[in-house]
C-alpha positions in Angstrom: 0.2 0.2 0.0 1.2 3.6 -0.9 0.7 6.6 1.3 1.4 9.6 -0.4 2.9 12.6 0.9 0.0 15.1 2.0 -1.5 11.2 4.0 1.8 11.0 5.9 1.6 14.6 6.9 -2.0 14.4 8.2 -1.3 11.3 10.3 1.7 12.8 11.7 0.2 16.0 12.5 -2.7 14.3 14.2 -0.3 12.5 16.3 1.8 15.5 16.6 -1.7 17.0 17.8 -3.0 14.0 20.2 0.6 14.1 21.9 0.1 18.0 22.4 -3.2 18.1 23.6 -2.5 15.4 26.3 0.4 16.7 27.3 -1.3 19.9 28.2 -3.9 17.7 29.9 -1.6 15.9 31.7 0.3 19.5 32.7 -2.8 21.0 33.5 -4.0 18.6 35.8 -0.6 18.1 37.5 -0.7 21.8 38.0 -3.9 21.8 39.2 -3.5 19.0 41.9 -0.9 20.8 43.0 -2.9 24.3 43.6 -5.4 21.8 45.5 -2.9 20.0 47.6 -1.4 23.2 48.6 -5.1 24.8 49.5 -5.9 21.8 51.1 -2.6 22.4 53.6 -3.8 25.7 54.3 -7.0 24.9 55.2 -5.5 21.8 57.3 -3.3 24.8 58.9 -6.6 27.2 59.3 -8.5 23.7 61.2 -5.4 22.8 63.4 -5.4 26.6 64.8 -8.9 26.6 65.4 -8.9 22.6 66.7 -6.2 24.5 69.4 -8.5 27.6 70.2 -11.4 25.2 70.5 -9.2 23.2 73.3 -8.2 26.3 75.1 -11.7 27.5 75.1 -12.9 24.2 76.5 -10.2 24.0 79.2 -11.7 27.7 80.3 -15.5 25.9 80.2 -14.0 22.8 82.8 -12.9 25.6 85.2 -15.6 27.5 84.7 -18.1 24.7 85.6 -15.1 23.8 89.0 -16.0 27.6 89.6 -20.1 26.9 89.1 -19.7 23.7 91.3 -17.7 26.0 94.2 -20.3 28.1 94.1 -22.9 25.8 94.3 -21.3 24.3 97.4 -21.2 27.1 98.6 -24.7 28.9 98.5 -25.5 25.0 99.9 -23.9 26.2 102.8 -25.4 28.7 103.1 -28.9 27.7 102.7 -28.3 25.2 105.6 -27.1 28.0 107.9 -29.8 30.3 107.0 -32.6 27.5 107.8 -30.7 27.2 111.4 -30.9 31.1 111.9 -34.9 30.6 111.0 -35.7 28.0 113.5 -33.1 29.9 115.9 -35.2 33.2 115.1 -38.4 31.7 115.7 -37.2 29.5 119.2 -36.5 33.3 120.2 -39.6 35.0 119.0 -42.1 32.1 120.6 -45.0 30.7 119.0 -47.0 33.2 117.4 -49.9 35.2 118.4 -53.2 34.2 118.1 -56.3 36.1 116.7 -58.7 34.6 118.5 -58.0 32.8 122.0 -59.8 29.3 122.7 -62.5 30.0 125.3 
């Protein structure tokens, strides 16, 4: 089979076009993947910073919860003392005077 110069040129041109486009697609894909990796690395760093902030805030919440427990214990003690004071005052005052005395 005999191929003319035009057909050989056409085949070589098509092959060159396929190689060029394929190389361009591969190069652009590699560039996009590299950029995506860089972006993901930056986002991961930001998330790490946010996680650190959340850990610090969680520590602060634990401290505040401990303070609330202490305050609740103090209030419970004050409630008991207040009840004792009420009983003592009631004993000092004596029974309530009645409006109608029994006959």
